[in-house]
N, CA, C and O atoms as CSV, one atom per row, in Angstrom:
chain,resi,resn,atom,element,x,y,z
A,1,MET,N,N,0.839,-1.174,0.000
A,1,MET,CA,C,0.000,0.000,0.000
A,1,MET,C,C,0.891,1.247,0.000
A,1,MET,O,O,1.825,1.357,0.794
A,2,GLU,N,N,0.588,2.168,-0.892
A,2,GLU,CA,C,1.363,3.397,-0.982
A,2,GLU,C,C,0.968,4.348,0.146
A,2,GLU,O,O,-0.190,4.380,0.563
A,3,PRO,N,N,1.939,5.121,0.636
A,3,PRO,CA,C,1.603,6.082,1.692
A,3,PRO,C,C,0.683,7.176,1.167
A,3,PRO,O,O,0.754,7.548,-0.004
A,4,ARG,N,N,-0.184,7.690,2.042
A,4,ARG,CA,C,-1.109,8.749,1.653
A,4,ARG,C,C,-0.367,10.062,1.419
A,4,ARG,O,O,-0.690,10.801,0.489
A,5,PHE,N,N,0.631,10.355,2.263
A,5,PHE,CA,C,1.360,11.617,2.177
A,5,PHE,C,C,2.800,11.370,1.753
A,5,PHE,O,O,3.422,10.383,2.146
A,6,LEU,N,N,3.312,12.283,0.949
A,6,LEU,CA,C,4.666,12.173,0.415
A,6,LEU,C,C,5.539,13.307,0.939
A,6,LEU,O,O,5.062,14.421,1.154
A,7,LEU,N,N,6.808,13.018,1.141
A,7,LEU,CA,C,7.798,14.040,1.428
A,7,LEU,C,C,8.024,14.851,0.153
A,7,LEU,O,O,7.771,14.365,-0.949
A,8,LEU,N,N,8.498,16.080,0.306
A,8,LEU,CA,C,8.797,16.876,-0.886
A,8,LEU,C,C,9.845,16.187,-1.755
A,8,LEU,O,O,9.797,16.289,-2.981
A,9,SER,N,N,10.778,15.496,-1.137
A,9,SER,CA,C,11.791,14.765,-1.909
A,9,SER,C,C,11.168,13.626,-2.711
A,9,SER,O,O,11.631,13.317,-3.809
A,10,ASP,N,N,10.124,13.001,-2.172
A,10,ASP,CA,C,9.413,11.951,-2.909
A,10,ASP,C,C,8.693,12.542,-4.120
A,10,ASP,O,O,8.700,11.963,-5.206
A,11,VAL,N,N,8.072,13.707,-3.913
A,11,VAL,CA,C,7.383,14.397,-5.008
A,11,VAL,C,C,8.394,14.767,-6.089
A,11,VAL,O,O,8.136,14.581,-7.278
A,12,ALA,N,N,9.543,15.289,-5.671
A,12,ALA,CA,C,10.588,15.652,-6.629
A,12,ALA,C,C,11.020,14.446,-7.448
A,12,ALA,O,O,11.211,14.555,-8.659
A,13,ALA,N,N,11.174,13.304,-6.803
A,13,ALA,CA,C,11.560,12.091,-7.522
A,13,ALA,C,C,10.467,11.674,-8.507
A,13,ALA,O,O,10.772,11.271,-9.630
A,14,GLU,N,N,9.198,11.766,-8.100
A,14,GLU,CA,C,8.082,11.393,-8.983
A,14,GLU,C,C,8.034,12.280,-10.222
A,14,GLU,O,O,7.769,11.806,-11.327
A,15,LEU,N,N,8.296,13.588,-10.023
A,15,LEU,CA,C,8.207,14.539,-11.127
A,15,LEU,C,C,9.536,14.726,-11.864
A,15,LEU,O,O,9.599,15.418,-12.880
A,16,ASN,N,N,10.590,14.106,-11.345
A,16,ASN,CA,C,11.927,14.216,-11.920
A,16,ASN,C,C,12.387,15.677,-11.979
A,16,ASN,O,O,12.889,16.150,-12.999
A,17,VAL,N,N,12.200,16.374,-10.856
A,17,VAL,CA,C,12.658,17.750,-10.694
A,17,VAL,C,C,13.421,17.837,-9.378
A,17,VAL,O,O,13.486,16.860,-8.631
A,18,SER,N,N,13.996,19.002,-9.092
A,18,SER,CA,C,14.762,19.155,-7.854
A,18,SER,C,C,13.842,19.377,-6.657
A,18,SER,O,O,12.686,19.776,-6.803
A,19,ASP,N,N,14.381,19.111,-5.479
A,19,ASP,CA,C,13.646,19.360,-4.239
A,19,ASP,C,C,13.268,20.836,-4.136
A,19,ASP,O,O,12.165,21.171,-3.704
A,20,SER,N,N,14.189,21.718,-4.535
A,20,SER,CA,C,13.913,23.152,-4.437
A,20,SER,C,C,12.791,23.579,-5.380
A,20,SER,O,O,12.037,24.495,-5.054
A,21,GLN,N,N,12.665,22.941,-6.533
A,21,GLN,CA,C,11.559,23.253,-7.433
A,21,GLN,C,C,10.225,22.876,-6.798
A,21,GLN,O,O,9.252,23.623,-6.904
A,22,VAL,N,N,10.177,21.729,-6.145
A,22,VAL,CA,C,8.948,21.303,-5.486
A,22,VAL,C,C,8.635,22.238,-4.325
A,22,VAL,O,O,7.477,22.606,-4.126
A,23,TYR,N,N,9.640,22.626,-3.563
A,23,TYR,CA,C,9.432,23.557,-2.456
A,23,TYR,C,C,8.824,24.864,-2.978
A,23,TYR,O,O,7.896,25.402,-2.374
A,24,HIS,N,N,9.338,25.366,-4.083
A,24,HIS,CA,C,8.799,26.591,-4.667
A,24,HIS,C,C,7.355,26.385,-5.121
A,24,HIS,O,O,6.522,27.270,-4.925
A,25,MET,N,N,7.045,25.248,-5.717
A,25,MET,CA,C,5.680,24.952,-6.165
A,25,MET,C,C,4.719,24.940,-4.973
A,25,MET,O,O,3.592,25.425,-5.070
A,26,VAL,N,N,5.173,24.388,-3.860
A,26,VAL,CA,C,4.342,24.325,-2.648
A,26,VAL,C,C,4.185,25.721,-2.042
A,26,VAL,O,O,3.073,26.139,-1.718
A,27,ARG,N,N,5.287,26.432,-1.891
A,27,ARG,CA,C,5.235,27.758,-1.262
A,27,ARG,C,C,4.443,28.766,-2.089
A,27,ARG,O,O,3.838,29.681,-1.532
A,28,SER,N,N,4.439,28.607,-3.409
A,28,SER,CA,C,3.693,29.527,-4.270
A,28,SER,C,C,2.212,29.176,-4.333
A,28,SER,O,O,1.403,29.961,-4.827
A,29,GLY,N,N,1.857,27.989,-3.829
A,29,GLY,CA,C,0.465,27.554,-3.870
A,29,GLY,C,C,0.115,26.776,-5.126
A,29,GLY,O,O,-1.028,26.352,-5.297
A,30,GLU,N,N,1.085,26.586,-6.001
A,30,GLU,CA,C,0.836,25.838,-7.243
A,30,GLU,C,C,0.497,24.376,-6.951
A,30,GLU,O,O,-0.358,23.786,-7.611
A,31,LEU,N,N,1.170,23.804,-5.966
A,31,LEU,CA,C,0.951,22.416,-5.576
A,31,LEU,C,C,0.456,22.399,-4.135
A,31,LEU,O,O,1.199,22.793,-3.236
A,32,PRO,N,N,-0.780,21.954,-3.885
A,32,PRO,CA,C,-1.312,21.944,-2.522
A,32,PRO,C,C,-0.515,21.014,-1.610
A,32,PRO,O,O,-0.144,19.906,-1.996
A,33,ALA,N,N,-0.262,21.491,-0.396
A,33,ALA,CA,C,0.478,20.704,0.592
A,33,ALA,C,C,0.062,21.161,1.986
A,33,ALA,O,O,-0.603,22.184,2.152
A,34,ILE,N,N,0.466,20.382,2.974
A,34,ILE,CA,C,0.204,20.732,4.371
A,34,ILE,C,C,1.520,20.703,5.140
A,34,ILE,O,O,2.491,20.067,4.729
A,35,LYS,N,N,1.524,21.412,6.271
A,35,LYS,CA,C,2.654,21.358,7.187
A,35,LYS,C,C,2.221,20.525,8.384
A,35,LYS,O,O,1.135,20.726,8.928
A,36,VAL,N,N,3.067,19.596,8.790
A,36,VAL,CA,C,2.742,18.715,9.910
A,36,VAL,C,C,3.899,18.687,10.901
A,36,VAL,O,O,5.043,18.992,10.564
A,37,GLY,N,N,3.570,18.317,12.116
A,37,GLY,CA,C,4.582,18.127,13.144
A,37,GLY,C,C,5.087,19.426,13.735
A,37,GLY,O,O,4.803,20.513,13.232
A,38,GLY,N,N,5.834,19.293,14.798
A,38,GLY,CA,C,6.364,20.439,15.516
A,38,GLY,C,C,7.343,21.259,14.699
A,38,GLY,O,O,7.494,22.458,14.933
A,39,ARG,N,N,8.004,20.634,13.751
A,39,ARG,CA,C,8.979,21.338,12.916
A,39,ARG,C,C,8.351,21.849,11.627
A,39,ARG,O,O,9.028,22.465,10.805
A,40,GLY,N,N,7.057,21.593,11.450
A,40,GLY,CA,C,6.348,22.095,10.276
A,40,GLY,C,C,6.878,21.553,8.965
A,40,GLY,O,O,7.152,22.310,8.034
A,41,GLN,N,N,7.019,20.251,8.895
A,41,GLN,CA,C,7.518,19.633,7.669
A,41,GLN,C,C,6.390,19.518,6.647
A,41,GLN,O,O,5.261,19.167,6.987
A,42,TRP,N,N,6.712,19.817,5.399
A,42,TRP,CA,C,5.725,19.780,4.318
A,42,TRP,C,C,5.427,18.354,3.889
A,42,TRP,O,O,6.314,17.503,3.823
A,43,ARG,N,N,4.138,18.114,3.596
A,43,ARG,CA,C,3.697,16.835,3.038
A,43,ARG,C,C,2.687,17.111,1.933
A,43,ARG,O,O,1.868,18.025,2.033
A,44,VAL,N,N,2.760,16.311,0.882
A,44,VAL,CA,C,1.834,16.420,-0.242
A,44,VAL,C,C,1.022,15.139,-0.290
A,44,VAL,O,O,1.577,14.041,-0.322
A,45,GLU,N,N,-0.284,15.284,-0.293
A,45,GLU,CA,C,-1.147,14.115,-0.379
A,45,GLU,C,C,-1.057,13.536,-1.788
A,45,GLU,O,O,-1.135,14.261,-2.779
A,46,ARG,N,N,-0.891,12.222,-1.857
A,46,ARG,CA,C,-0.719,11.554,-3.153
A,46,ARG,C,C,-1.845,11.915,-4.125
A,46,ARG,O,O,-1.584,12.149,-5.305
A,47,SER,N,N,-3.082,11.962,-3.650
A,47,SER,CA,C,-4.205,12.278,-4.536
A,47,SER,C,C,-4.085,13.701,-5.083
A,47,SER,O,O,-4.457,13.956,-6.228
A,48,ARG,N,N,-3.567,14.633,-4.270
A,48,ARG,CA,C,-3.363,16.010,-4.743
A,48,ARG,C,C,-2.269,16.064,-5.801
A,48,ARG,O,O,-2.360,16.834,-6.756
A,49,LEU,N,N,-1.236,15.244,-5.629
A,49,LEU,CA,C,-0.175,15.183,-6.633
A,49,LEU,C,C,-0.732,14.660,-7.950
A,49,LEU,O,O,-0.416,15.194,-9.013
A,50,GLU,N,N,-1.555,13.622,-7.888
A,50,GLU,CA,C,-2.151,13.078,-9.108
A,50,GLU,C,C,-3.059,14.107,-9.785
A,50,GLU,O,O,-3.070,14.213,-11.011
A,51,GLU,N,N,-3.824,14.867,-8.985
A,51,GLU,CA,C,-4.661,15.935,-9.544
A,51,GLU,C,C,-3.794,16.999,-10.209
A,51,GLU,O,O,-4.129,17.496,-11.285
A,52,TYR,N,N,-2.691,17.344,-9.574
A,52,TYR,CA,C,-1.769,18.326,-10.120
A,52,TYR,C,C,-1.222,17.851,-11.465
A,52,TYR,O,O,-1.162,18.622,-12.423
A,53,ILE,N,N,-0.829,16.594,-11.535
A,53,ILE,CA,C,-0.295,16.045,-12.778
A,53,ILE,C,C,-1.353,16.103,-13.880
A,53,ILE,O,O,-1.050,16.490,-15.009
A,54,GLN,N,N,-2.584,15.723,-13.563
A,54,GLN,CA,C,-3.659,15.781,-14.561
A,54,GLN,C,C,-3.905,17.217,-15.018
A,54,GLN,O,O,-4.145,17.464,-16.200
A,55,GLN,N,N,-3.847,18.153,-14.089
A,55,GLN,CA,C,-4.018,19.570,-14.432
A,55,GLN,C,C,-2.916,20.019,-15.386
A,55,GLN,O,O,-3.185,20.746,-16.342
A,56,LYS,N,N,-1.696,19.600,-15.138
A,56,LYS,CA,C,-0.578,19.977,-16.005
A,56,LYS,C,C,-0.712,19.349,-17.384
A,56,LYS,O,O,-0.341,19.975,-18.377
A,57,TYR,N,N,-1.238,18.116,-17.472
A,57,TYR,CA,C,-1.507,17.508,-18.780
A,57,TYR,C,C,-2.520,18.355,-19.549
A,57,TYR,O,O,-2.339,18.611,-20.740
A,58,ALA,N,N,-3.586,18.790,-18.872
A,58,ALA,CA,C,-4.612,19.605,-19.519
A,58,ALA,C,C,-4.048,20.944,-19.969
A,58,ALA,O,O,-4.318,21.387,-21.086
A,59,GLU,N,N,-3.268,21.594,-19.112
A,59,GLU,CA,C,-2.659,22.875,-19.463
A,59,GLU,C,C,-1.700,22.726,-20.643
A,59,GLU,O,O,-1.658,23.579,-21.529
A,60,THR,N,N,-0.937,21.646,-20.649
A,60,THR,CA,C,0.001,21.409,-21.742
A,60,THR,C,C,-0.740,21.159,-23.045
A,60,THR,O,O,-0.351,21.678,-24.092
A,61,ALA,N,N,-1.804,20.366,-22.990
A,61,ALA,CA,C,-2.587,20.088,-24.200
A,61,ALA,C,C,-3.178,21.384,-24.759
A,61,ALA,O,O,-3.181,21.591,-25.972
A,62,GLU,N,N,-3.677,22.251,-23.883
A,62,GLU,CA,C,-4.230,23.528,-24.318
A,62,GLU,C,C,-3.141,24.386,-24.956
A,62,GLU,O,O,-3.367,25.012,-25.991
A,63,TRP,N,N,-1.976,24.413,-24.346
A,63,TRP,CA,C,-0.866,25.187,-24.891
A,63,TRP,C,C,-0.465,24.656,-26.268
A,63,TRP,O,O,-0.228,25.441,-27.186
A,64,VAL,N,N,-0.388,23.346,-26.418
A,64,VAL,CA,C,-0.010,22.741,-27.691
A,64,VAL,C,C,-1.032,23.108,-28.771
A,64,VAL,O,O,-0.654,23.430,-29.898
A,65,ARG,N,N,-2.310,23.061,-28.435
A,65,ARG,CA,C,-3.355,23.438,-29.416
A,65,ARG,C,C,-3.191,24.894,-29.842
A,65,ARG,O,O,-3.412,25.221,-31.008
A,66,GLY,N,N,-2.814,25.757,-28.933
A,66,GLY,CA,C,-2.670,27.176,-29.243
A,66,GLY,C,C,-1.331,27.546,-29.856
A,66,GLY,O,O,-1.147,28.671,-30.321
A,67,ASN,N,N,-0.398,26.610,-29.859
A,67,ASN,CA,C,0.962,26.862,-30.397
A,67,ASN,C,C,1.388,25.718,-31.305
A,67,ASN,O,O,2.320,24.982,-30.983
A,68,PRO,N,N,0.704,25.566,-32.446
A,68,PRO,CA,C,1.022,24.430,-33.327
A,68,PRO,C,C,2.409,24.576,-33.945
A,68,PRO,O,O,2.924,25.680,-34.126
A,69,LEU,N,N,2.986,23.438,-34.256
A,69,LEU,CA,C,4.276,23.439,-34.961
A,69,LEU,C,C,4.058,23.956,-36.371
A,69,LEU,O,O,3.052,23.651,-37.011
A,70,THR,N,N,4.996,24.729,-36.838
A,70,THR,CA,C,4.905,25.195,-38.224
A,70,THR,C,C,6.006,24.523,-39.021
A,70,THR,O,O,7.097,24.268,-38.511
A,71,GLU,N,N,5.714,24.250,-40.238
A,71,GLU,CA,C,6.688,23.551,-41.094
A,71,GLU,C,C,7.501,24.528,-41.899
A,71,GLU,O,O,8.367,24.120,-42.673
């Protein structure tokens, strides 16, 4: 069974980006996350990550439609 919440480093590995990029996505509000524990460590719910990925697929598809390749 996969964990419900992911560390930012886990999210970075899933998206193949740096930890600092994920931190910026969370701090800017682009990627929903929560702070837990006394030290306020960030966690991203797996379902929110999947929603984020689907949103990015939709945004990319829209961008591609609006920016066709020219020959």
